[in-house]
Backbone as JSON, one array per atom type, in Angstrom:
{
  "sequence": "MSRLIRLANPIRATFSQIRVMSNDSQQPGWGSGAGKGGGSGGSVRDAGGAFGKRQATKEEEYFRKLSQSQIETLKNSLSEEIEYHKDQIEDHQEAVARHKRKLEELKKIIEHKDD",
  "N": [[-58.68, 35.8, 35.35], [-56.38, 36.45, 35.31], [-55.26, 36.09, 37.58], [-55.14, 33.29, 37.28], [-52.67, 33.29, 35.52], [-50.99, 34.22, 37.13], [-50.79, 32.75, 39.2], [-49.55, 30.64, 37.72], [-46.98, 31.49, 36.88], [-45.04, 30.85, 39.24], [-45.13, 28.3, 39.62], [-43.7, 27.73, 37.2], [-41.24, 28.89, 37.82], [-40.66, 27.25, 39.66], [-40.33, 24.75, 38.52], [-38.09, 25.4, 36.48], [-35.94, 25.86, 38.73], [-35.53, 23.41, 39.6], [-34.37, 21.98, 37.53], [-32.63, 23.36, 37.02], [-30.94, 22.76, 39.54], [-30.58, 20.38, 39.1], [-28.21, 17.23, 39.23], [-25.92, 17.17, 36.78], [-23.86, 14.41, 34.42], [-21.72, 15.0, 33.78], [-20.75, 17.31, 35.31], [-18.71, 18.37, 37.84], [-19.17, 17.99, 41.45], [-21.36, 20.18, 43.38], [-19.91, 23.32, 43.76], [-17.2, 22.56, 43.81], [-14.83, 23.51, 42.17], [-14.55, 25.48, 38.81], [-16.83, 24.66, 36.06], [-16.4, 22.08, 33.24], [-18.8, 23.15, 31.28], [-19.25, 25.8, 30.41], [-20.77, 28.57, 31.77], [-20.13, 30.01, 35.08], [-20.35, 29.48, 38.93], [-20.34, 31.85, 40.19], [-17.05, 33.76, 41.65], [-16.88, 32.71, 44.57], [-17.6, 29.67, 44.27], [-15.8, 28.82, 42.22], [-13.3, 28.97, 43.12], [-13.5, 26.78, 44.85], [-13.61, 23.98, 46.84], [-13.92, 23.96, 50.5], [-15.34, 26.62, 51.1], [-17.11, 26.98, 48.49], [-18.27, 24.64, 48.42], [-19.88, 25.18, 50.66], [-21.14, 27.24, 49.77], [-22.47, 26.59, 47.47], [-24.37, 25.14, 48.79], [-25.61, 26.26, 50.85], [-26.75, 28.17, 48.51], [-28.57, 25.98, 47.51], [-30.42, 25.59, 49.64], [-31.68, 27.98, 49.82], [-32.97, 28.44, 46.98], [-34.77, 25.51, 47.96], [-36.21, 26.86, 50.1], [-37.53, 28.89, 48.83], [-38.93, 27.35, 46.76], [-40.64, 25.94, 48.47], [-41.84, 27.57, 49.78], [-43.1, 29.29, 47.31], [-44.98, 26.75, 46.74], [-46.57, 26.65, 48.73], [-47.6, 29.15, 48.72], [-48.96, 28.81, 46.38], [-50.72, 26.76, 47.25], [-52.29, 27.4, 49.08], [-53.67, 29.81, 47.77], [-55.01, 27.95, 45.87], [-56.88, 26.65, 47.59], [-58.17, 28.67, 48.56], [-59.57, 29.39, 45.97], [-61.42, 27.07, 45.51], [-62.58, 27.39, 47.71], [-64.17, 29.85, 46.89], [-65.48, 28.87, 44.74], [-67.01, 26.82, 45.62], [-68.94, 28.34, 47.33], [-69.95, 30.08, 45.2], [-71.46, 28.13, 43.85], [-73.11, 27.47, 45.66], [-74.83, 29.53, 45.48], [-75.83, 29.74, 42.81], [-77.29, 27.4, 43.24], [-79.45, 28.47, 44.84], [-80.72, 30.01, 43.57], [-81.39, 28.72, 41.0], [-83.29, 26.71, 42.46], [-85.12, 29.4, 43.44], [-86.02, 29.99, 41.0], [-87.61, 28.26, 40.19], [-89.21, 27.89, 42.0], [-90.52, 30.61, 40.96], [-91.42, 29.71, 38.75], [-93.45, 27.93, 39.16], [-95.25, 29.48, 40.54], [-96.33, 30.63, 38.45], [-97.68, 28.46, 37.11], [-99.53, 28.0, 38.23], [-100.59, 30.49, 38.37], [-101.79, 30.64, 35.7], [-103.39, 28.35, 35.56], [-105.5, 29.05, 37.2], [-106.43, 31.12, 35.77], [-107.32, 29.43, 33.36], [-109.65, 28.25, 34.51]],
  "CA": [[-57.78, 35.12, 34.54], [-55.0, 37.23, 35.43], [-55.25, 35.47, 39.25], [-54.12, 32.36, 37.02], [-51.74, 33.81, 34.89], [-49.99, 35.14, 38.18], [-50.41, 31.32, 39.94], [-48.75, 29.6, 36.81], [-45.25, 32.1, 36.94], [-44.49, 29.97, 40.74], [-44.86, 27.01, 39.29], [-42.77, 27.55, 35.97], [-39.97, 29.43, 38.11], [-39.77, 26.28, 40.78], [-39.63, 24.06, 37.74], [-36.75, 25.73, 36.19], [-35.11, 25.98, 39.33], [-35.4, 22.36, 39.92], [-34.17, 21.49, 36.18], [-30.82, 23.99, 37.14], [-30.33, 22.06, 40.47], [-29.92, 18.8, 39.13], [-26.79, 16.91, 39.03], [-25.39, 16.72, 35.42], [-22.87, 13.67, 34.82], [-20.53, 15.85, 32.83], [-20.36, 18.16, 35.72], [-18.25, 17.92, 39.35], [-20.29, 18.41, 42.43], [-21.42, 21.94, 43.6], [-18.87, 24.0, 44.93], [-15.78, 22.09, 43.49], [-14.88, 24.68, 41.26], [-15.54, 26.1, 37.55], [-16.91, 23.03, 35.51], [-16.21, 22.63, 31.33], [-19.73, 23.67, 30.48], [-19.29, 27.44, 30.11], [-21.12, 29.58, 32.73], [-19.6, 29.35, 36.28], [-21.5, 30.33, 39.69], [-19.28, 33.11, 40.91], [-15.96, 33.52, 42.36], [-16.31, 31.57, 45.3], [-17.31, 28.36, 44.1], [-15.08, 28.67, 41.08], [-12.73, 28.73, 43.86], [-13.96, 25.18, 45.09], [-12.77, 23.8, 48.35], [-14.82, 24.25, 51.66], [-16.01, 27.37, 50.84], [-17.32, 26.67, 47.65], [-19.53, 23.53, 48.99], [-20.67, 26.14, 51.53], [-21.71, 28.61, 48.96], [-23.74, 25.8, 47.06], [-25.4, 24.47, 49.93], [-26.63, 27.25, 51.03], [-27.82, 28.39, 47.38], [-29.61, 25.01, 47.31], [-31.13, 25.6, 50.7], [-32.33, 29.14, 49.25], [-33.65, 27.49, 46.29], [-35.5, 24.9, 48.43], [-37.28, 27.29, 50.89], [-38.12, 29.58, 47.97], [-39.76, 26.34, 46.29], [-41.67, 25.4, 49.34], [-42.94, 29.38, 49.76], [-43.96, 28.95, 46.13], [-45.91, 25.64, 46.44], [-48.01, 27.31, 49.59], [-48.5, 30.08, 48.35], [-50.39, 28.29, 45.53], [-51.58, 25.42, 47.93], [-53.24, 28.79, 49.96], [-54.72, 30.16, 46.29], [-56.0, 27.43, 45.43], [-58.13, 26.32, 48.64], [-59.29, 30.17, 48.48], [-60.33, 29.16, 44.79], [-61.98, 26.2, 46.16], [-63.89, 27.69, 48.58], [-64.89, 30.55, 46.04], [-66.74, 28.27, 43.73], [-68.12, 26.31, 46.54], [-69.82, 29.47, 47.49], [-70.88, 30.25, 43.7], [-72.64, 26.79, 43.4], [-74.4, 27.41, 46.81], [-75.5, 30.79, 45.33], [-76.43, 29.01, 41.77], [-78.41, 26.34, 43.58], [-80.43, 28.99, 45.36], [-80.74, 30.79, 42.2], [-82.27, 27.49, 40.66], [-84.37, 27.25, 43.51], [-86.13, 30.18, 43.49], [-86.46, 29.99, 39.61], [-88.56, 26.96, 40.4], [-90.39, 28.67, 42.8], [-91.54, 31.11, 40.29], [-92.06, 28.69, 37.83], [-94.58, 26.93, 40.07], [-96.29, 30.32, 40.96], [-97.0, 31.22, 37.49], [-98.38, 27.87, 36.53], [-100.86, 28.23, 39.59], [-102.08, 31.58, 37.87], [-102.44, 29.95, 34.64], [-104.09, 27.44, 36.22], [-106.48, 29.7, 38.25], [-107.17, 31.76, 34.56], [-108.41, 28.67, 32.4], [-110.83, 27.86, 35.65]],
  "C": [[-56.17, 35.51, 34.86], [-54.71, 36.52, 36.69], [-54.62, 34.16, 38.25], [-53.16, 32.33, 36.32], [-50.57, 33.95, 36.06], [-49.46, 34.04, 38.63], [-49.24, 30.53, 39.17], [-47.2, 30.16, 36.54], [-44.42, 30.9, 38.36], [-44.0, 28.96, 40.2], [-43.68, 26.56, 38.21], [-41.53, 27.89, 36.77], [-39.59, 28.36, 39.21], [-39.36, 25.16, 39.74], [-38.41, 24.11, 36.94], [-35.57, 25.65, 37.13], [-34.6, 24.24, 39.57], [-34.22, 21.58, 38.77], [-32.63, 21.94, 36.63], [-30.17, 23.22, 38.39], [-29.84, 20.97, 40.32], [-28.75, 19.0, 38.71], [-26.86, 16.52, 37.2], [-23.75, 15.46, 35.48], [-21.58, 14.02, 34.15], [-20.04, 16.81, 34.09], [-19.76, 17.86, 37.23], [-19.1, 18.19, 39.98], [-19.97, 19.71, 42.48], [-20.18, 22.26, 44.47], [-17.32, 23.69, 44.74], [-15.35, 22.77, 42.53], [-15.25, 24.74, 39.76], [-15.54, 24.59, 36.57], [-16.56, 23.64, 33.72], [-17.34, 23.34, 30.69], [-20.06, 24.87, 30.39], [-19.44, 28.12, 31.29], [-20.59, 29.18, 34.07], [-20.8, 29.97, 37.43], [-21.19, 30.92, 40.65], [-18.01, 32.41, 41.53], [-15.9, 32.55, 43.5], [-16.65, 30.28, 45.15], [-16.3, 28.05, 42.9], [-13.66, 28.44, 41.73], [-12.37, 27.21, 44.32], [-13.44, 25.06, 46.68], [-13.94, 23.83, 49.23], [-15.85, 25.24, 51.35], [-17.0, 27.67, 49.48], [-18.6, 25.68, 47.72], [-20.55, 24.43, 49.94], [-21.62, 26.83, 50.84], [-22.66, 27.56, 48.2], [-24.62, 25.24, 48.07], [-26.11, 25.37, 50.52], [-27.68, 28.06, 49.86], [-28.64, 27.11, 47.51], [-30.47, 24.9, 48.36], [-32.15, 26.8, 50.71], [-33.37, 28.66, 48.43], [-35.02, 26.48, 46.92], [-36.67, 25.83, 49.29], [-38.06, 28.4, 49.76], [-38.84, 28.46, 47.27], [-40.69, 26.26, 47.22], [-42.25, 26.8, 49.76], [-43.63, 29.22, 48.43], [-44.98, 28.08, 46.33], [-46.55, 26.13, 47.71], [-48.4, 28.02, 49.23], [-49.66, 29.78, 47.22], [-51.17, 26.82, 46.09], [-52.8, 26.8, 48.4], [-54.18, 29.42, 48.68], [-55.49, 29.36, 45.84], [-57.02, 26.74, 46.28], [-58.96, 27.83, 48.68], [-60.25, 30.27, 46.98], [-61.25, 28.3, 44.97], [-63.24, 26.9, 47.01], [-64.69, 28.92, 47.71], [-65.76, 30.19, 45.18], [-67.15, 27.45, 44.35], [-69.45, 27.08, 46.81], [-70.77, 29.82, 46.2], [-71.68, 29.19, 43.5], [-73.66, 27.04, 44.66], [-75.43, 28.48, 46.24], [-75.89, 30.36, 43.85], [-77.49, 28.37, 41.89], [-79.92, 27.38, 44.16], [-80.98, 29.94, 44.24], [-81.95, 29.61, 41.43], [-83.6, 27.05, 41.33], [-85.74, 28.07, 43.37], [-86.71, 30.57, 41.81], [-87.57, 28.96, 39.77], [-89.73, 27.27, 40.86], [-91.41, 29.64, 41.72], [-92.37, 30.52, 39.26], [-93.83, 28.01, 37.87], [-95.58, 28.28, 40.19], [-97.27, 31.16, 39.33], [-97.74, 29.83, 36.59], [-99.6, 27.6, 37.58], [-101.77, 29.09, 38.7], [-102.46, 31.3, 36.33], [-103.28, 29.14, 34.43], [-105.48, 27.69, 36.25], [-107.14, 30.45, 36.53], [-108.0, 30.92, 33.47], [-109.41, 28.53, 33.12], [-111.88, 29.19, 35.14]]
}
């Protein structure tokens, strides 16, 4: 269960980052100076110009890489879980077959006692 909770966090973080990175029609482009909406992106981005745009591009690249890393981690984890559950299915099928054989043996024992 804790594994599933741990896996849910990268997804939530990824979607919140996507929401933060989406453009707002009231905001000027990334790196073009401080916007009217309150918080700013830092002193380099406040200054605007080429450095602000470069910083914004670097931040977008960082979050894109982070997102891809989280997705890859989630994908690997899900693949591991699929393999685990396939192994469990196989083990359970073997157990069912074993129990069926025992039932057949018990039926034969009962039939021989009745004879």
